[in-house]
C-alpha positions in Angstrom: 31.0 -2.4 -2.8 32.8 -4.1 -5.7 31.3 -2.9 -9.0 29.9 -5.8 -10.9 27.7 -5.9 -14.0 24.5 -7.7 -13.2 21.6 -8.9 -15.2 19.2 -5.9 -15.8 15.8 -5.6 -14.1 12.4 -5.2 -15.7 10.0 -2.8 -13.8 6.4 -3.9 -13.8 3.4 -1.8 -12.6 -0.3 -1.4 -13.1 -1.6 1.4 -15.3 -3.2 2.9 -12.2 0.2 3.2 -10.5 1.7 4.6 -13.7 -1.0 7.3 -14.0 -0.6 8.2 -10.3 3.2 8.6 -10.9 2.8 10.6 -14.0 0.1 13.0 -12.5 2.4 13.7 -9.6 5.6 14.2 -11.6 4.2 16.1 -14.5 1.4 18.4 -13.2 2.2 21.0 -15.9 4.6 23.2 -13.9 7.8 21.9 -15.8 9.5 21.4 -12.5 11.1 18.4 -10.7 9.1 16.2 -8.2 9.8 13.1 -6.1 8.3 9.9 -5.0 9.1 6.4 -3.8 8.1 3.0 -5.2 7.7 0.0 -2.9 8.4 -3.1 -4.9 8.3 -6.9 -4.7 11.0 -8.9 -6.4 10.9 -11.8 -8.8 14.2 -13.4 -9.9 14.5 -16.2 -12.4 17.0 -17.4 -15.0 14.9 -15.8 -17.7 14.3 -12.4 -16.2 14.4 -10.3 -13.0 11.5 -8.1 -12.2 10.7 -5.3 -9.7 7.0 -5.4 -9.0 5.5 -2.1 -8.0 3.3 -2.7 -4.9 2.8 0.9 -3.8 3.5 4.5 -5.0 4.3 6.9 -2.2 4.2 10.5 -3.3 6.7 13.0 -1.8 5.0 16.4 -1.0 6.8 19.4 -2.4 8.3 21.6 0.3 7.6 18.9 3.0 9.2 15.6 1.7 10.9 16.9 -1.4 13.0 20.0 -0.7 15.9 22.0 -2.2 19.1 20.0 -2.0 22.5 20.9 -0.7 24.4 19.2 -3.5 21.7 18.9 -6.2 18.6 20.7 -7.3 16.2 18.9 -4.9 16.2 15.9 -2.7 14.0 13.7 -0.5 14.2 14.6 3.2 16.0 12.3 5.5 12.8 11.7 7.6 10.9 10.7 4.5 13.6 8.3 3.3 13.9 6.8 6.7 10.2 6.1 6.9 10.0 4.4 3.5 13.3 2.5 3.8 12.1 1.2 7.2 8.9 0.0 5.7 10.9 -1.8 3.0 13.2 -3.4 5.5 10.3 -4.6 7.7 8.3 -6.0 4.7 11.4 -7.4 2.8 10.6 -5.2 -0.2 12.7 -3.1 -2.6 13.0 0.7 -2.4 13.2 2.9 -5.4 13.4 6.7 -5.2 11.9 8.5 -8.3 12.4 11.9 -9.8 11.7 13.3 -13.2 13.5 15.1 -16.0 11.9 17.0 -18.8 12.3 15.2 -22.1 10.8 12.8 -24.5 11.8 9.2 -25.5 15.1 9.1 -23.8 16.3 9.8 -20.2 19.5 9.3 -18.1 20.8 10.2 -14.7 22.8 13.4 -14.3 26.3 13.5 -12.7 24.9 14.8 -9.4 22.2 12.1 -9.5 24.8 9.3 -9.7 27.0 11.0 -7.1 24.1 11.0 -4.6 23.6 7.3 -5.2 27.2 6.6 -4.4 26.8 8.5 -1.1 23.5 7.1 0.1 22.7 3.7 -1.3 25.4 1.6 0.5 23.8 2.6 3.8 20.3 1.8 2.5 21.6 -1.6 1.4 22.7 -2.2 5.0 19.4 -1.1 6.4 17.4 -3.4 4.1 19.9 -6.3 4.5 20.7 -6.4 0.8 17.9 -4.5 -0.9 17.7 -4.1 -3.7 17.5 -0.4 -3.5 17.8 2.2 -6.2 16.5 5.1 -8.2 14.4 5.8 -11.3 14.5 8.9 -13.4 11.5 9.3 -15.7 10.0 11.4 -18.4 6.5 11.0 -19.8 7.7 8.4 -22.3 11.0 7.0 -20.8 12.3 5.4 -17.7 15.9 4.7 -16.6 17.0 2.9 -13.4 20.1 2.4 -11.3 19.5 -0.6 -9.0 22.0 -1.5 -6.2 22.5 -4.9 -4.8 25.1 -6.6 -2.5 26.7 -8.1 -5.7 26.8 -4.9 -7.6 24.6 -2.6 -9.7 22.2 -3.1 -12.6 20.1 -1.1 -15.0 16.3 -1.2 -15.6 16.1 -2.4 -19.2 12.4 -1.6 -19.6 9.3 -0.7 -17.7 6.1 -2.6 -18.4 2.8 -0.9 -17.6 -0.2 -3.3 -17.5 -3.7 -2.2 -18.2 -6.3 -2.5 -21.0 -3.3 -1.8 -23.1 0.1 -3.1 -22.1 2.7 -0.4 -22.6 6.5 -0.6 -22.5 8.9 2.3 -21.8 12.7 2.2 -22.3 15.6 4.4 -21.1 16.3 5.2 -24.8 14.3 5.2 -27.9 13.6 1.7 -29.0 15.1 0.4 -32.2 12.7 0.1 -35.2 11.6 -3.5 -35.4 12.9 -5.6 -38.3 10.6 -7.0 -40.9 8.6 -10.0 -39.7 8.6 -13.5 -41.3 6.4 -13.5 -44.4 4.4 -16.3 -42.7 3.0 -13.7 -40.2 2.5 -10.9 -42.7 -1.3 -10.8 -42.6 -1.5 -10.7 -38.8 1.5 -8.2 -38.6 -0.7 -5.9 -40.7 -3.0 -5.7 -37.7 -0.4 -5.9 -34.8 2.5 -4.3 -36.5 6.1 -5.6 -36.7 6.6 -4.6 -33.1 3.5 -6.5 -32.0 4.6 -9.6 -33.8 8.1 -9.5 -32.4 6.6 -9.0 -28.9 4.6 -12.3 -29.4 7.8 -14.1 -30.5 9.7 -12.9 -27.4 6.8 -13.7 -25.0 6.5 -16.6 -22.5 2.9 -17.6 -22.1 1.5 -20.0 -19.5 -1.6 -22.2 -20.0 -3.0 -24.1 -17.0 -5.1 -26.9 -18.4 -4.6 -28.8 -21.7 -8.1 -30.1 -22.2 -11.0 -28.6 -24.1 -10.3 -24.9 -23.7 -6.6 -25.2 -22.9 -5.9 -27.2 -26.1 -7.6 -24.4 -28.2 -5.6 -21.7 -26.5 -2.4 -23.6 -27.1 -3.2 -24.2 -30.7 -3.9 -20.5 -31.3 -0.6 -19.5 -29.5 1.4 -21.9 -31.7 -0.2 -20.5 -34.9 0.2 -16.9 -33.7 4.0 -17.3 -33.3 4.3 -17.1 -29.5 8.0 -17.6 -28.5 7.5 -20.0 -25.6 4.4 -21.7 -24.2 4.3 -23.5 -20.8 1.5 -26.0 -20.5 0.4 -27.5 -17.2 -2.0 -30.5 -16.8 -1.8 -33.7 -14.7 -4.7 -35.4 -16.6 -4.8 -38.0 -19.4 -7.0 -38.6 -22.4 -10.2 -40.6 -22.1 -12.9 -41.4 -24.6 -15.2 -38.9 -22.8 -12.8 -35.9 -23.2 -11.0 -36.7 -26.4 -13.7 -35.0 -28.7 -12.9 -31.7 -27.0 -9.1 -31.9 -27.1 -7.6 -30.3 -30.3 -5.2 -32.7 -31.9 -6.3 -35.8 -30.1 -6.2 -39.2 -31.8 -8.1 -42.5 -31.1 -4.8 -44.1 -30.2 -4.3 -41.6 -27.4 -6.8 -43.5 -25.2 -6.1 -46.7 -23.4 -2.3 -46.7 -23.0 -1.2 -48.5 -19.9 -4.6 -48.2 -18.2 -4.4 -44.4 -18.6 -4.6 -42.5 -21.8 -1.8 -40.4 -23.2 -1.0 -37.3 -21.0 -2.8 -34.2 -22.2 0.5 -32.3 -22.1 2.1 -34.9 -24.4 -0.7 -34.3 -26.9 -0.2 -30.5 -26.5 3.5 -31.0 -27.2 2.8 -33.1 -30.3 0.3 -30.4 -31.6 2.9 -27.6 -30.9 5.6 -29.5 -32.9 3.2 -30.1 -35.8 1.9 -26.5 -35.9 5.1 -24.4 -35.3 8.5 -26.0 -35.1 10.0 -22.8 -33.8 7.8 -22.5 -30.6 9.7 -23.4 -27.4 7.4 -25.8 -25.6 7.6 -26.6 -21.8 5.2 -29.3 -20.7 4.5 -30.1 -17.0 2.6 -33.2 -16.3 1.7 -32.1 -12.8 -0.8 -30.4 -10.5 -0.5 -26.6 -10.8 -0.4 -26.5 -7.0 3.0 -28.3 -6.9 5.7 -25.8 -5.9 8.0 -26.6 -8.9 5.1 -25.9 -11.3 4.2 -22.6 -9.7 7.9 -21.6 -9.8 7.8 -22.2 -13.6 4.9 -19.8 -13.9 6.2 -16.9 -11.9 8.0 -15.3 -14.9 5.4 -15.7 -17.7 4.2 -12.6 -19.5 0.6 -13.8 -19.5 -1.3 -16.7 -17.9 -4.4 -18.5 -19.1 -6.5 -20.6 -16.8 -8.4 -23.4 -18.6 -9.0 -25.7 -15.6 -12.0 -25.5 -13.4 -10.8 -26.9 -10.0 -10.7 -24.6 -7.0 -7.0 -25.5 -6.6 -6.2 -24.3 -10.0 -8.2 -21.1 -9.6 -6.6 -20.4 -6.2 -3.0 -20.7 -7.5 -3.7 -18.9 -10.7 -5.3 -16.0 -8.8 -2.4 -15.8 -6.5 0.2 -15.8 -9.3 -1.6 -13.0 -11.2 -1.7 -10.7 -8.2 1.5 -11.6 -6.4 3.6 -11.4 -9.6 1.6 -8.8 -11.5 0.8 -11.2 -14.4 -2.1 -10.4 -16.8 -4.3 -13.5 -16.4 -7.3 -14.7 -18.4 -9.7 -17.3 -16.9 -11.9 -19.1 -19.4 -14.9 -21.4 -19.0 -18.0 -22.7 -20.7 -20.9 -24.3 -18.8 -24.3 -25.9 -19.7 -26.4 -26.5 -16.6 -29.2 -29.1 -16.5 -32.1 -29.6 -14.1 -33.0 -32.9 -12.5 -35.0 -33.9 -15.6 -32.1 -33.3 -17.9 -33.4 -30.0 -19.4 -30.9 -27.3 -20.2 -31.3 -24.4 -17.8 -28.4 -22.3 -18.8 -25.5 -22.4 -21.3 -22.8 -19.8 -21.4 -19.1 -19.1 -22.2 -17.1 -16.6 -20.1 -13.7 -15.0 -20.1 -12.4 -13.1 -17.0 -9.4 -10.8 -16.7 -7.5 -11.3 -13.4 -4.5 -9.4 -12.2 -3.2 -5.8 -12.2 -6.2 -3.5 -12.7 -8.5 -6.4 -12.9 -10.6 -8.6 -10.6 -9.8 -11.2 -7.9 -11.6 -14.5 -8.1 -11.9 -14.6 -4.3 -13.5 -11.1 -4.2 -15.9 -12.0 -7.0 -17.0 -15.1 -5.2 -15.6 -17.4 -7.8 -13.6 -19.5 -5.5 -15.4 -21.6 -2.9 -13.4 -22.2 0.3 -15.6 -25.3 1.0 -14.9 -26.8 -2.4 -11.3 -26.0 -2.1 -11.1 -27.9 1.2 -13.1 -30.8 -0.4 -10.6 -31.1 -3.2 -7.8 -31.3 -0.7 -9.4 -34.0 1.4 -11.2 -36.1 -1.2 -9.8 -37.2 -4.5 -13.3 -38.3 -5.5 -14.6 -34.7 -5.1 -11.6 -33.4 -7.2 -12.3 -36.0 -10.0 -16.0 -35.1 -9.9 -15.8 -31.3 -9.8 -17.6 -31.1 -13.2 -20.5 -33.2 -12.0 -23.8 -32.0 -10.6 -25.4 -34.6 -8.2 -23.4 -37.3 -9.9 -24.4 -36.4 -13.5 -21.9 -35.1 -16.0 -22.6 -31.6 -17.2 -22.8 -31.2 -21.0 -19.7 -29.9 -22.7 -18.8 -29.4 -26.4 -15.8 -28.0 -28.2 -17.7 -25.1 -29.8 -18.6 -23.6 -26.4 -15.0 -23.8 -25.4 -14.1 -22.0 -28.7 -16.2 -19.0 -27.7 -14.6 -18.5 -24.2 -11.1 -19.1 -25.6 -11.7 -16.6 -28.4 -12.8 -13.9 -25.9 -9.6 -14.4 -23.8 -7.2 -14.7 -26.7 -8.4 -11.6 -28.4 -8.3 -9.6 -25.2 -4.7 -10.9 -24.7 -3.7 -10.0 -28.2 -5.3 -6.5 -28.3 -3.9 -5.7 -24.8 -0.4 -6.8 -25.6 -0.3 -5.0 -28.9 -1.9 -1.8 -27.6 -5.0 -1.8 -29.9 -7.7 -1.4 -27.3 -9.6 1.9 -27.3 -11.2 1.2 -24.0 -10.1 0.9 -20.4 -12.7 -1.7 -19.7 -11.3 -4.8 -18.0 -14.7 -6.4 -17.2 -15.7 -10.0 -17.7 -17.0 -11.2 -21.1 -19.9 -13.6 -21.2 -22.0 -15.1 -24.0 -25.3 -16.7 -23.3 -26.0 -19.3 -25.9 -29.7 -19.8 -25.3 -30.7 -16.2 -25.9 -27.7 -15.4 -28.1 -26.8 -12.5 -25.8 -23.2 -11.2 -25.5 -22.7 -9.1 -22.4 -19.8 -7.4 -20.5 -20.0 -8.0 -16.8 -18.6 -5.6 -14.2 -16.6 -7.6 -11.7 -16.9 -6.9 -8.0 -14.1 -4.6 -6.7 -11.2 -6.0 -4.8 -11.6 -5.8 -1.0 -8.9 -4.0 1.0 -9.1 -6.8 3.5 -8.6 -9.6 1.0 -5.5 -11.6 1.7 -5.5 -13.0 -1.8 -5.2 -9.9 -3.9 -4.8 -6.6 -1.9 -2.4 -8.0 0.7 -0.6 -10.4 -1.7 -0.4 -7.8 -4.5 3.1 -7.3 -6.0 5.0 -9.1 -3.3 6.7 -11.4 -5.7 9.2 -13.9 -4.2 8.9 -12.2 -0.8 5.6 -13.9 -0.2 4.7 -17.6 -0.3 2.3 -18.9 -3.0 -0.5 -21.2 -1.8 1.2 -24.4 -3.0 1.9 -27.8 -1.5 4.9 -28.1 0.8 7.8 -30.3 -0.5 7.8 -32.3 2.7 4.2 -33.3 2.1 2.4 -31.2 4.7 -0.5 -29.3 3.1 -0.8 -25.5 3.1 -3.9 -23.3 2.5 -6.3 -26.2 2.3 -4.3 -28.0 -0.5 -3.2 -31.6 0.0 0.0 -32.8 -1.6 -0.8 -35.0 -4.6 2.7 -35.4 -6.1 6.2 -35.8 -4.9 9.2 -34.0 -6.5 9.9 -36.8 -8.9 6.4 -36.8 -10.3 6.9 -33.5 -12.1 8.1 -34.5 -15.6 9.5 -31.7 -17.8 9.3 -32.0 -21.5 11.3 -29.4 -23.4 11.8 -28.8 -27.1 13.2 -26.0 -29.1 
């Protein structure tokens, strides 16, 4: 294989998988142990990610034995079983062993020699891999990843849980001082936390009541890039809930101004440095979903079943921390308020699945695909609009944004990833325990960590529907608005 420097990989895994790996490799005996990671793959122009789908532990003395050219090695039978699985499922193979150490780690000479001997054959078996190895300490991770085009490093490892943690091959540089404009919030998040926000790419599905609030907060916080998706336009009935809306936004060429255009204007006025990507399109369009594969966090502020379905799939398939927000006020047949609440739900690695929690209706999903009227009226109850005000959206958006911020900057003191709900009528804030993911669920357990090796539930380009979703747009209807 011709040596070629390739773009590095980012390894992403759940905190549960990280703890499983650490417990096996560092049981307190100060010895070396082995395991294998089964990974999905995500490749984009921004970043390449290896998504840990499974951790397979090698038993000492059975799968991990004294080596002939090195200290220890995985047995041929164990490697053959795991590489066969990766070949069958079109997934990546990573062998793992540990070194004793602290904030820095690197492969030894014998380690690299073993890669040279074995990985070309593994590439052949998997028809191009990638395949490779990791060496870990308790606070550092290094990787040597082999592909048909050459070799690449693992630049960092991202562990997603109540606190998002990042591990590097070498001790990270001390962050530079932040812009004075962000001094007060950097006193909470630290310089590293503020720089993390400025390097992040955040997706927001929905630019209406809750979505415009989320976008506004992200622009103010100094997020580096924000991708906003919405195919709707401003109307007199929704403009009071959209942050930054103007009376002139309604009634332009029969339709109001696109909500995404209003979000772009708000971003420009709030923070000239934010990179804004606006997609005037249905989130179920394949080009839109492709734009959201490589975000660092994803917010869902749209209430259609289509949006929930695609959002849920993105979070589990690409290991993206997701936050679904909503606010509802239910009325009875006489117009009396029966219930009023705001909710924020964490979805993704270590969190819940909207299908397993019963928050996606297959019937309504099918109705949306077959009937535009049902899709337009999804917020109606028996033909009557439900009440909705901006202050209720503020509550749900605040829950989600603060969970996102404290997760990404590592300030949580809890492992709780439950749902947050506030009942307005009795002024009762509660934390809900979501239903566990089912092993048989195709939309979380089976889709989990597959990355580009699985298909998202989006519309086919040739117009044929998939997964109960009808095509609503053709390729030319996705309008991309970029600004730096």
